[in-house]
SEVO-607726 format. One record per residue (C-alpha): residue number from 1; x, y negated, z negated. Coordinates in Angstrom, 2 decimals. Example, Ala and Ser with C-alpha at 12.3 -4.5 7.8 and 13.67 -1.06 7.14 Angstrom:
// residues 2
PT   nr        X        Y        Z
PT    1    12.30     4.50    -7.80
PT    2    13.67     1.06    -7.14
// end
This chain:
// residues 614
PT   nr        X        Y        Z
PT    1   109.74    91.85  -210.13
PT    2   111.84    89.09  -208.88
PT    3   111.73    88.15  -205.10
PT    4   115.06    89.97  -204.64
PT    5   113.65    93.09  -206.29
PT    6   110.68    92.87  -204.14
PT    7   112.98    92.76  -200.90
PT    8   114.75    95.80  -202.50
PT    9   111.47    97.66  -203.06
PT   10   110.57    96.95  -199.40
PT   11   113.73    98.69  -198.19
PT   12   113.33   101.65  -200.63
PT   13   109.92   102.10  -199.33
PT   14   111.00   102.26  -195.70
PT   15   113.74   104.61  -196.69
PT   16   111.38   106.85  -198.30
PT   17   108.85   106.98  -195.52
PT   18   111.43   107.82  -192.83
PT   19   112.73   110.81  -195.09
PT   20   109.28   112.01  -195.99
PT   21   107.39   111.58  -192.80
PT   22   110.39   113.08  -190.79
PT   23   109.40   116.42  -192.71
PT   24   105.58   116.38  -192.89
PT   25   104.59   114.46  -190.01
PT   26   101.94   111.74  -190.04
PT   27   101.22   108.07  -189.00
PT   28   104.56   106.45  -189.08
PT   29   104.61   103.31  -187.14
PT   30   101.89   101.15  -188.50
PT   31   102.82   102.14  -192.19
PT   32   106.37   101.08  -191.40
PT   33   105.03    97.69  -190.12
PT   34   102.84    96.82  -193.30
PT   35   105.59    97.38  -195.97
PT   36   105.83    93.67  -196.84
PT   37   102.16    92.91  -196.30
PT   38   101.23    95.63  -198.68
PT   39   103.64    94.56  -201.36
PT   40   102.39    91.02  -200.89
PT   41    98.72    92.19  -201.34
PT   42    99.40    94.19  -204.50
PT   43   101.31    91.32  -205.80
PT   44    98.58    88.83  -205.30
PT   45    95.52    91.09  -206.13
PT   46    94.82    93.49  -209.00
PT   47    93.69    96.95  -207.67
PT   48    91.50    98.60  -208.13
PT   49    89.55    95.72  -209.84
PT   50    90.35    93.65  -206.68
PT   51    89.06    95.69  -203.77
PT   52    91.42    96.42  -200.83
PT   53    89.92    97.94  -197.72
PT   54    92.16    99.45  -195.11
PT   55    90.67    99.81  -191.62
PT   56    91.19   103.26  -190.39
PT   57    94.06   103.93  -192.95
PT   58    96.89   104.39  -190.37
PT   59    98.73   101.76  -192.20
PT   60    97.86   103.27  -195.90
PT   61   100.82   105.10  -196.71
PT   62   102.75   102.20  -198.41
PT   63    99.42   101.61  -200.58
PT   64    99.55   105.14  -201.46
PT   65   103.14   104.91  -202.49
PT   66   102.47   101.65  -204.69
PT   67    99.37   103.43  -206.34
PT   68   101.07   106.28  -207.94
PT   69   101.09   108.91  -205.36
PT   70   104.92   109.28  -204.36
PT   71   105.11   112.77  -205.55
PT   72   102.16   113.87  -203.55
PT   73   103.86   112.97  -200.17
PT   74   105.60   116.35  -199.70
PT   75   102.01   117.55  -199.33
PT   76   100.83   114.70  -196.69
PT   77    98.30   116.24  -194.32
PT   78    98.96   119.81  -195.51
PT   79    96.07   122.32  -196.61
PT   80    95.13   121.14  -200.12
PT   81    97.37   118.33  -200.17
PT   82    97.16   114.34  -199.95
PT   83    95.02   113.09  -197.06
PT   84    96.49   111.33  -194.20
PT   85    93.72   108.53  -194.62
PT   86    92.55   106.61  -197.60
PT   87    89.98   108.85  -199.72
PT   88    87.69   107.66  -202.28
PT   89    88.10   110.88  -204.18
PT   90    91.99   110.84  -204.11
PT   91    92.55   107.61  -206.14
PT   92    90.55   104.62  -207.78
PT   93    92.67   102.37  -205.72
PT   94    91.06   103.97  -202.34
PT   95    87.95   102.12  -202.81
PT   96    86.53   102.84  -199.20
PT   97    87.69   105.83  -197.04
PT   98    87.85   105.60  -193.01
PT   99    89.35   107.58  -190.26
PT  100    87.69   105.51  -187.59
PT  101    88.53   101.97  -186.72
PT  102    86.66    98.45  -186.96
PT  103    84.60    99.41  -190.25
PT  104    86.65    97.54  -192.93
PT  105    85.11    94.15  -192.73
PT  106    81.68    95.69  -192.82
PT  107    82.39    97.57  -195.93
PT  108    84.31    94.79  -197.52
PT  109    81.29    92.28  -196.93
PT  110    78.90    94.95  -198.68
PT  111    81.26    95.02  -201.65
PT  112    81.38    91.19  -201.86
PT  113    77.74    91.17  -202.00
PT  114    77.38    93.89  -204.38
PT  115    79.85    91.86  -206.38
PT  116    77.73    88.74  -205.97
PT  117    74.36    90.51  -206.83
PT  118    75.99    91.80  -210.02
PT  119    77.25    88.56  -211.10
PT  120    80.89    89.75  -210.95
PT  121    84.03    87.85  -209.99
PT  122    86.61    90.24  -208.41
PT  123    88.46    89.56  -204.98
PT  124    87.63    91.58  -201.91
PT  125    90.13    91.94  -199.00
PT  126    89.91    93.87  -195.86
PT  127    92.85    94.60  -193.81
PT  128    92.15    95.12  -190.10
PT  129    94.55    95.72  -187.19
PT  130    94.27    93.56  -183.79
PT  131    93.25    96.72  -182.09
PT  132    90.42    97.24  -184.30
PT  133    89.42    93.86  -184.15
PT  134    88.18    94.47  -180.50
PT  135    85.61    97.02  -181.76
PT  136    82.06    95.47  -181.70
PT  137    81.34    96.53  -185.19
PT  138    84.12    94.05  -186.46
PT  139    82.74    91.23  -184.61
PT  140    79.03    92.00  -186.00
PT  141    80.60    92.04  -189.53
PT  142    82.33    88.74  -188.81
PT  143    79.34    87.25  -187.72
PT  144    77.30    88.43  -190.68
PT  145    80.18    87.30  -193.11
PT  146    80.21    83.66  -191.39
PT  147    76.32    83.34  -191.86
PT  148    76.53    84.64  -195.59
PT  149    79.28    82.48  -196.41
PT  150    80.45    84.61  -199.50
PT  151    84.04    84.91  -200.77
PT  152    85.88    87.38  -198.64
PT  153    89.43    87.76  -197.26
PT  154    90.32    89.45  -194.09
PT  155    93.78    90.03  -193.30
PT  156    94.55    90.49  -189.67
PT  157    97.46    92.84  -189.13
PT  158    98.42    91.78  -185.50
PT  159   101.31    93.96  -184.08
PT  160    99.90    94.00  -180.61
PT  161    99.19    97.71  -180.75
PT  162    96.62   100.18  -181.64
PT  163    97.84   103.70  -180.50
PT  164    98.48   102.48  -177.01
PT  165    99.21    98.75  -175.86
PT  166    96.09    96.63  -176.96
PT  167    94.07    95.38  -174.05
PT  168    91.34    92.91  -173.58
PT  169    90.41    89.20  -173.94
PT  170    90.93    89.23  -177.85
PT  171    94.31    90.67  -177.44
PT  172    95.19    87.92  -175.04
PT  173    93.98    85.32  -177.42
PT  174    95.66    86.76  -180.23
PT  175    98.89    86.48  -178.04
PT  176    98.26    83.06  -177.24
PT  177    98.00    82.27  -181.16
PT  178   101.21    84.37  -181.74
PT  179   103.50    82.34  -178.99
PT  180   102.07    78.80  -178.32
PT  181   105.27    76.91  -178.71
PT  182   103.58    73.56  -179.28
PT  183   101.62    74.79  -182.11
PT  184   104.34    76.82  -183.66
PT  185   106.66    73.90  -183.60
PT  186   104.23    71.49  -185.00
PT  187   103.15    73.86  -187.75
PT  188   106.81    74.42  -188.55
PT  189   107.31    70.66  -188.92
PT  190   104.31    70.20  -191.34
PT  191   105.28    73.07  -193.45
PT  192   108.72    71.55  -193.87
PT  193   107.34    68.23  -194.81
PT  194   104.77    70.01  -197.50
PT  195   107.77    71.90  -199.04
PT  196   109.89    68.62  -199.23
PT  197   106.74    66.88  -200.87
PT  198   105.95    69.74  -203.15
PT  199   106.26    67.41  -206.19
PT  200   103.71    64.87  -205.10
PT  201   100.16    64.48  -206.70
PT  202    97.35    67.09  -205.94
PT  203    95.40    64.66  -204.02
PT  204    98.25    63.93  -201.73
PT  205    98.88    67.83  -201.27
PT  206    95.43    68.29  -200.36
PT  207    95.65    65.33  -197.95
PT  208    98.52    66.78  -196.23
PT  209    96.88    70.30  -195.86
PT  210    94.09    68.66  -194.12
PT  211    96.57    66.97  -191.78
PT  212    98.24    70.31  -191.05
PT  213    94.78    71.88  -190.23
PT  214    93.87    68.86  -188.08
PT  215    97.23    69.15  -186.20
PT  216    96.06    72.69  -185.45
PT  217    92.90    71.57  -183.94
PT  218    94.57    68.99  -181.57
PT  219    96.98    71.31  -180.26
PT  220    94.71    74.27  -180.13
PT  221    90.86    74.52  -179.58
PT  222    89.10    75.52  -182.63
PT  223    90.13    79.11  -183.33
PT  224    87.37    82.05  -182.43
PT  225    87.74    82.96  -186.14
PT  226    86.48    79.55  -187.25
PT  227    83.37    79.84  -184.78
PT  228    82.62    83.04  -186.82
PT  229    82.85    80.76  -190.07
PT  230    86.12    81.71  -191.29
PT  231    88.89    79.70  -192.66
PT  232    91.94    80.42  -190.46
PT  233    95.47    80.78  -191.93
PT  234    98.26    81.64  -189.71
PT  235   100.03    82.80  -187.82
PT  236   102.14    84.17  -190.75
PT  237   105.35    86.29  -190.51
PT  238   104.11    89.58  -191.68
PT  239   107.68    90.36  -192.76
PT  240   108.60    87.46  -194.71
PT  241   107.68    88.60  -197.99
PT  242   107.86    85.21  -200.01
PT  243   105.69    83.52  -197.28
PT  244   103.05    86.24  -197.31
PT  245   102.75    86.00  -200.95
PT  246   102.45    82.23  -200.71
PT  247    99.94    82.32  -198.02
PT  248    97.62    85.12  -199.77
PT  249    97.81    83.10  -203.06
PT  250    96.30    80.01  -201.23
PT  251    93.70    82.29  -199.53
PT  252    92.82    83.73  -202.91
PT  253    91.93    80.21  -204.05
PT  254    89.86    79.25  -201.03
PT  255    85.91    79.77  -201.11
PT  256    84.00    81.65  -198.39
PT  257    85.21    83.79  -195.62
PT  258    89.00    83.45  -194.94
PT  259    91.04    85.23  -192.30
PT  260    94.93    85.43  -192.72
PT  261    96.65    86.22  -189.45
PT  262    99.81    88.06  -189.90
PT  263   102.23    89.11  -187.18
PT  264   103.96    92.47  -187.80
PT  265   106.11    94.88  -185.72
PT  266   104.85    98.42  -185.61
PT  267   107.86   100.78  -186.63
PT  268   109.60    97.87  -188.36
PT  269   112.88    98.99  -189.72
PT  270   113.27   102.05  -187.47
PT  271   114.88   101.19  -184.19
PT  272   113.29   104.15  -182.38
PT  273   109.77   103.28  -183.41
PT  274   110.46    99.35  -182.85
PT  275   111.43   100.13  -179.21
PT  276   108.71   102.77  -178.34
PT  277   105.84   102.08  -180.89
PT  278   103.21   104.05  -178.76
PT  279   105.43   107.00  -179.05
PT  280   106.10   106.60  -182.66
PT  281   102.51   105.79  -183.76
PT  282   102.84   109.25  -185.62
PT  283   106.23   111.06  -186.07
PT  284   106.74   112.88  -183.00
PT  285   106.42   116.54  -183.20
PT  286   109.40   118.84  -182.52
PT  287   109.81   120.29  -179.01
PT  288   109.02   123.78  -179.48
PT  289   108.78   126.16  -176.44
PT  290   105.13   126.36  -175.26
PT  291   103.65   129.45  -173.87
PT  292   101.15   127.45  -172.10
PT  293   100.08   123.81  -171.49
PT  294    97.92   121.92  -173.85
PT  295    94.24   121.55  -172.89
PT  296    94.61   117.70  -172.68
PT  297    97.45   118.07  -170.25
PT  298    95.39   120.42  -168.21
PT  299    92.75   117.82  -168.00
PT  300    95.15   115.13  -167.10
PT  301    96.73   117.10  -164.27
PT  302    93.21   118.24  -163.13
PT  303    91.89   114.61  -163.04
PT  304    95.01   113.82  -160.80
PT  305    94.20   116.44  -158.35
PT  306    90.36   115.56  -158.14
PT  307    90.85   111.81  -157.98
PT  308    93.19   112.69  -154.89
PT  309    90.26   114.34  -153.21
PT  310    87.40   112.34  -154.27
PT  311    87.81   108.57  -154.32
PT  312    84.56   107.92  -156.38
PT  313    86.30   109.40  -159.62
PT  314    86.85   106.86  -162.22
PT  315    88.62   107.45  -165.56
PT  316    87.51   105.56  -168.64
PT  317    88.78   105.80  -172.41
PT  318    88.61   103.76  -175.37
PT  319    92.04   102.92  -176.51
PT  320    93.15   106.47  -176.04
PT  321    95.25   106.34  -172.68
PT  322    98.11   108.40  -173.90
PT  323    96.18   110.63  -176.31
PT  324    93.59   111.60  -173.58
PT  325    96.71   112.30  -171.07
PT  326    95.45   109.46  -168.70
PT  327    98.69   107.40  -168.92
PT  328   100.07   109.06  -165.46
PT  329    96.68   108.72  -164.05
PT  330    96.67   105.04  -164.59
PT  331    99.91   104.77  -163.03
PT  332    98.89   106.62  -159.73
PT  333    95.29   104.96  -159.76
PT  334    95.49   101.74  -161.55
PT  335    92.16   100.46  -159.98
PT  336    90.37   103.55  -160.99
PT  337    91.42   104.02  -164.59
PT  338    90.06   101.80  -167.64
PT  339    91.13   101.51  -170.97
PT  340    88.48    99.48  -172.58
PT  341    90.13    99.17  -176.15
PT  342    88.26   100.26  -179.15
PT  343    84.93   100.04  -177.95
PT  344    83.23   103.31  -177.40
PT  345    79.72   101.94  -177.22
PT  346    80.69    99.73  -174.50
PT  347    82.72   102.58  -172.69
PT  348    79.55   104.85  -172.41
PT  349    77.46   102.02  -170.75
PT  350    80.29   100.86  -168.36
PT  351    80.40   104.37  -167.32
PT  352    76.40   104.49  -166.88
PT  353    77.11   101.22  -164.92
PT  354    79.80   102.98  -162.54
PT  355    77.50   105.81  -162.16
PT  356    74.42   103.78  -161.37
PT  357    76.45   102.29  -158.34
PT  358    77.77   105.51  -156.70
PT  359    81.00   106.07  -158.68
PT  360    81.86   109.31  -160.73
PT  361    83.06   108.18  -164.06
PT  362    84.85   110.63  -166.24
PT  363    84.72   109.30  -170.01
PT  364    87.82   110.80  -171.74
PT  365    87.09   110.44  -175.45
PT  366    87.43   112.45  -178.57
PT  367    84.66   114.42  -180.04
PT  368    84.60   112.42  -183.36
PT  369    84.78   108.92  -181.44
PT  370    81.93   109.86  -178.99
PT  371    79.75   109.91  -182.28
PT  372    80.08   106.19  -182.06
PT  373    78.58   105.92  -178.79
PT  374    75.33   108.19  -179.39
PT  375    72.65   105.63  -178.70
PT  376    74.30   104.74  -175.44
PT  377    74.68   108.39  -174.45
PT  378    70.98   108.81  -174.80
PT  379    69.67   105.44  -173.63
PT  380    71.88   104.31  -170.91
PT  381    73.25   107.72  -169.60
PT  382    70.65   110.60  -170.42
PT  383    67.32   108.86  -169.80
PT  384    68.54   107.43  -166.31
PT  385    70.06   110.86  -165.77
PT  386    73.13   109.29  -164.35
PT  387    76.19   111.45  -163.39
PT  388    78.71   110.55  -166.14
PT  389    81.13   113.38  -167.16
PT  390    81.82   113.38  -170.92
PT  391    85.43   114.93  -171.22
PT  392    85.17   115.65  -175.03
PT  393    88.95   116.26  -176.10
PT  394    89.60   117.52  -179.78
PT  395    86.46   119.49  -179.81
PT  396    86.39   121.68  -182.80
PT  397    89.01   122.03  -185.53
PT  398    91.42   119.20  -185.11
PT  399    93.55   119.84  -188.41
PT  400    95.83   117.43  -190.25
PT  401    93.81   114.36  -189.83
PT  402    90.75   116.00  -191.69
PT  403    86.98   115.32  -192.23
PT  404    87.01   112.09  -190.05
PT  405    88.37   113.82  -187.01
PT  406    87.33   117.16  -187.15
PT  407    85.19   117.62  -183.67
PT  408    82.46   119.77  -184.95
PT  409    79.02   118.09  -184.43
PT  410    79.10   117.28  -180.67
PT  411    77.19   120.22  -179.70
PT  412    74.55   119.49  -182.02
PT  413    74.12   115.84  -181.32
PT  414    74.46   116.37  -177.42
PT  415    72.15   119.59  -177.32
PT  416    69.15   117.09  -178.16
PT  417    69.61   115.20  -175.28
PT  418    67.29   116.04  -172.27
PT  419    68.99   116.85  -168.99
PT  420    72.63   117.23  -170.58
PT  421    74.74   120.08  -169.38
PT  422    77.06   121.27  -171.91
PT  423    80.18   123.48  -171.34
PT  424    83.34   124.76  -173.01
PT  425    85.85   126.92  -171.22
PT  426    87.44   130.11  -172.47
PT  427    90.86   129.06  -171.38
PT  428    92.71   126.44  -169.65
PT  429    92.26   127.80  -166.36
PT  430    88.48   127.66  -166.71
PT  431    88.74   123.98  -167.72
PT  432    89.87   123.15  -164.40
PT  433    86.89   124.71  -162.63
PT  434    84.43   123.15  -165.22
PT  435    85.91   119.67  -164.45
PT  436    85.50   120.40  -160.63
PT  437    82.15   121.53  -161.02
PT  438    80.97   118.69  -163.26
PT  439    82.12   116.21  -160.64
PT  440    79.64   117.94  -158.11
PT  441    76.57   117.83  -160.28
PT  442    73.99   115.17  -160.36
PT  443    73.35   114.14  -163.98
PT  444    75.17   113.95  -167.19
PT  445    77.56   116.69  -168.09
PT  446    79.83   117.13  -171.12
PT  447    83.07   119.34  -171.00
PT  448    84.26   119.77  -174.68
PT  449    88.02   121.35  -175.20
PT  450    90.32   121.86  -178.14
PT  451    93.32   120.04  -179.56
PT  452    95.24   123.03  -178.76
PT  453    97.63   124.75  -176.18
PT  454    95.99   127.11  -173.57
PT  455    96.40   130.86  -174.07
PT  456    98.77   131.32  -170.98
PT  457    96.55   132.64  -168.35
PT  458    97.67   132.45  -164.57
PT  459    96.21   129.06  -163.20
PT  460    94.27   129.08  -159.85
PT  461    95.61   126.79  -157.13
PT  462    92.01   126.19  -155.79
PT  463    89.10   125.06  -157.36
PT  464    85.82   127.06  -157.99
PT  465    82.22   126.12  -158.60
PT  466    80.67   127.56  -161.58
PT  467    76.86   128.37  -161.26
PT  468    75.01   126.23  -163.89
PT  469    74.17   128.26  -166.91
PT  470    75.61   131.32  -165.91
PT  471    77.64   133.24  -168.65
PT  472    80.02   136.19  -168.05
PT  473    80.69   139.76  -169.77
PT  474    84.39   139.84  -170.35
PT  475    84.28   143.18  -172.27
PT  476    81.65   145.75  -171.97
PT  477    80.48   147.94  -175.05
PT  478    77.42   149.49  -176.59
PT  479    77.53   149.04  -180.29
PT  480    77.60   145.22  -180.66
PT  481    77.34   142.18  -178.85
PT  482    79.43   139.03  -179.48
PT  483    78.31   135.86  -177.86
PT  484    81.51   133.59  -178.06
PT  485    81.89   130.17  -176.94
PT  486    85.34   128.69  -175.67
PT  487    88.21   129.03  -177.99
PT  488    86.28   132.02  -179.74
PT  489    86.45   133.96  -176.52
PT  490    89.78   134.91  -176.91
PT  491    89.64   135.64  -180.47
PT  492    86.66   137.60  -180.07
PT  493    88.36   139.82  -177.44
PT  494    91.10   140.55  -179.83
PT  495    88.67   141.36  -182.59
PT  496    86.84   143.83  -180.22
PT  497    90.13   145.56  -179.77
PT  498    90.61   146.09  -183.61
PT  499    86.94   147.12  -183.87
PT  500    87.43   149.65  -181.31
PT  501    90.97   151.02  -182.46
PT  502    90.34   151.17  -186.18
PT  503    86.65   151.53  -186.38
PT  504    85.36   153.04  -183.39
PT  505    83.09   150.29  -182.90
PT  506    82.55   149.25  -179.10
PT  507    81.85   145.55  -178.60
PT  508    80.41   143.57  -175.58
PT  509    82.07   140.26  -175.55
PT  510    80.46   137.49  -173.60
PT  511    81.89   134.17  -172.43
PT  512    78.81   131.87  -173.00
PT  513    80.37   128.83  -170.90
PT  514    77.22   127.14  -171.55
PT  515    75.49   125.67  -174.62
PT  516    72.96   124.11  -172.31
PT  517    71.44   125.52  -170.27
PT  518    71.95   129.07  -171.65
PT  519    72.30   132.23  -169.68
PT  520    68.73   133.21  -170.87
PT  521    68.50   136.30  -168.75
PT  522    71.74   137.86  -169.79
PT  523    71.26   136.87  -173.53
PT  524    67.79   138.36  -173.61
PT  525    68.58   141.44  -171.58
PT  526    71.60   142.29  -174.13
PT  527    69.33   141.56  -177.07
PT  528    66.82   143.97  -175.80
PT  529    69.40   146.81  -176.17
PT  530    68.96   146.97  -179.77
PT  531    72.65   146.37  -180.44
PT  532    73.07   143.58  -183.32
PT  533    74.36   140.32  -182.01
PT  534    77.00   137.93  -183.52
PT  535    77.33   134.55  -182.01
PT  536    80.71   132.64  -182.56
PT  537    81.37   128.98  -182.16
PT  538    83.83   126.50  -183.32
PT  539    81.40   123.81  -184.19
PT  540    78.77   123.07  -186.81
PT  541    76.17   125.83  -187.09
PT  542    73.16   123.41  -187.71
PT  543    72.27   122.69  -183.97
PT  544    74.97   124.71  -182.35
PT  545    75.02   127.35  -179.86
PT  546    74.11   130.01  -182.49
PT  547    71.02   128.03  -183.32
PT  548    70.04   127.65  -179.71
PT  549    70.37   131.55  -179.08
PT  550    68.26   132.26  -182.33
PT  551    65.70   129.87  -180.81
PT  552    65.56   131.48  -177.58
PT  553    65.18   135.04  -179.03
PT  554    62.36   133.82  -181.26
PT  555    60.77   132.16  -178.61
PT  556    60.77   135.15  -176.41
PT  557    59.48   137.38  -179.18
PT  558    62.79   139.42  -179.10
PT  559    63.51   141.28  -182.44
PT  560    67.05   142.00  -182.99
PT  561    69.64   141.43  -185.78
PT  562    71.49   138.25  -185.15
PT  563    74.29   136.80  -187.32
PT  564    75.80   133.15  -186.47
PT  565    79.21   132.43  -187.10
PT  566    80.68   128.77  -187.10
PT  567    81.03   126.06  -189.51
PT  568    78.62   125.87  -192.58
PT  569    76.90   122.65  -193.96
PT  570    80.20   120.91  -195.08
PT  571    82.90   118.60  -193.92
PT  572    86.18   120.32  -193.28
PT  573    89.30   118.83  -194.94
PT  574    92.73   118.58  -193.66
PT  575    95.24   121.55  -192.92
PT  576    96.76   123.04  -189.89
PT  577    94.38   124.19  -187.38
PT  578    95.31   127.73  -187.83
PT  579    94.95   127.57  -191.61
PT  580    91.54   126.00  -191.46
PT  581    90.26   128.27  -188.77
PT  582    91.27   131.38  -191.13
PT  583    89.63   129.75  -194.11
PT  584    86.33   129.39  -192.02
PT  585    86.67   133.01  -191.06
PT  586    86.94   131.89  -187.37
PT  587    89.77   134.23  -186.56
PT  588    90.32   137.95  -185.89
PT  589    89.73   139.42  -189.35
PT  590    86.68   136.96  -189.97
PT  591    84.95   138.29  -186.91
PT  592    85.80   141.91  -187.51
PT  593    84.31   141.63  -190.97
PT  594    81.26   139.96  -189.71
PT  595    80.63   142.85  -187.18
PT  596    81.35   145.36  -189.87
PT  597    78.64   143.68  -192.00
PT  598    76.25   143.57  -189.02
PT  599    76.74   147.37  -188.36
PT  600    76.78   148.27  -192.17
PT  601    80.44   148.95  -192.73
PT  602    83.29   147.55  -194.83
PT  603    86.99   147.14  -194.45
PT  604    89.44   145.44  -196.56
PT  605    90.73   141.91  -195.54
PT  606    94.56   143.15  -196.09
PT  607    93.75   146.29  -193.66
PT  608    92.40   143.72  -190.83
PT  609    95.12   141.49  -191.36
PT  610    97.62   144.34  -190.73
PT  611    96.03   145.47  -187.64
PT  612    96.25   142.24  -186.16
PT  613    99.85   141.59  -187.15
PT  614    99.36   138.79  -189.56
// end
């Protein structure tokens, strides 16, 4: 394509993204910001022979469009449709999948070394955002790349944002590189001289390049990237397509690790997203009437109330200030709220330090992101039995973000930690009491809650302590016992109504509340009645609460029929939350059918669906 055609293509892509994502939803702002950068990369490099690795994949939609997936955008993030992130099984151009940040440089370096070992000669480029660059893993990868010295390109997509505004010393340093007037003025003058002398001989051109680099070092100290062993090119206007192509062509010819620093604007080309990039990270959902607040909002409001009562409470989050609901908390308690950037490991140990000196830190983190701080949760919080509250948001099925974001493993990986208390509320009101209770206890506590709205219960004005390890019977029956956790309590109650009305089966339903410690006395008492037991959880079965209950009964030499219901040994793909729960059988029809199986009866799926009005 000519330069003019490339510019037309950029506008067509933006128009398409607005039209398509407004219908399907999805990560909007980041993709709009990298239109020119993605076009330039595909112009300069030959995908998939040359490898492009996109950090997280929030900005991957343009790459998907340029690699033949335009017709699939109507299915974006829908059940059975195109994934919201890069996915190896979806296209040979998606050479590495990712849904968490700060991974691209490590993966790219691995591919570059594999290339060298195989005596091949393709290029490897990693695109990483300035938010992801704050992750320790990115720094570890740059340190290794600089030591190895192999050919590798890192493109820094600097838009001053992750989901929320970026924070930290790295962010401040990049801002200085963006805006230093002396450097930018000198750089522009030298660039102009080079353009005027483009006809001079090769030796003079190389000499002028060295003069340009020397000028930067005079005006600014040696860049942090050069300390890591990278050749630094930039900053470059990430929306100037001809300049981007020129700089990437130059970087392509350089030997060793190279970093190209591009300046982009999140939401570029759509004024609402340009003016409010945090709100337009993803296309805003329609304001449908809600019967109840979301669990995240209940967490946020409860934190405000608790912090008013207890000045020891401190909130910590890893670049998820808005997602975790802590924006208002930060405004009210600016000295007691810390967004540490994309740095989950640091956040966990930072909380441990706070707790060791008398504070009550609440670590607000998504279930899948807490995975990244597992060693710190064991080593720094668990072993020292420090009173850190893990507020585990997005626990269970998340939905459209797919495998990388489904919060299904936290029960298994937290259960193994000695001294860890794990709770999950049956409704939004119980979440309030669990948060209050967890602040009072000495030792680590995890309170997990879903990405969902509450069920619309009456909210208590006063907080209540919950006895540690105490479950509650919410429905009494005699034919079968359903031991349910969290979101599955309400679903199990509805299933129990169907079982009684249509099949004459009277079910006991228990709100477990606790995964650790279990209410051992109640569970053993119910199991000894001889009624079969169904455990239900929105989590991986391997190591989950069902496993804990089976272990308890086996160790207690209690023999009764037990069936565990949860997520089998698989990664769960994207789709709406309700669709995915239905596919997994974690809905009313699924629970009814499992109970019928336990008691030796059958019912058609369509009959069950009719009974619950689906």
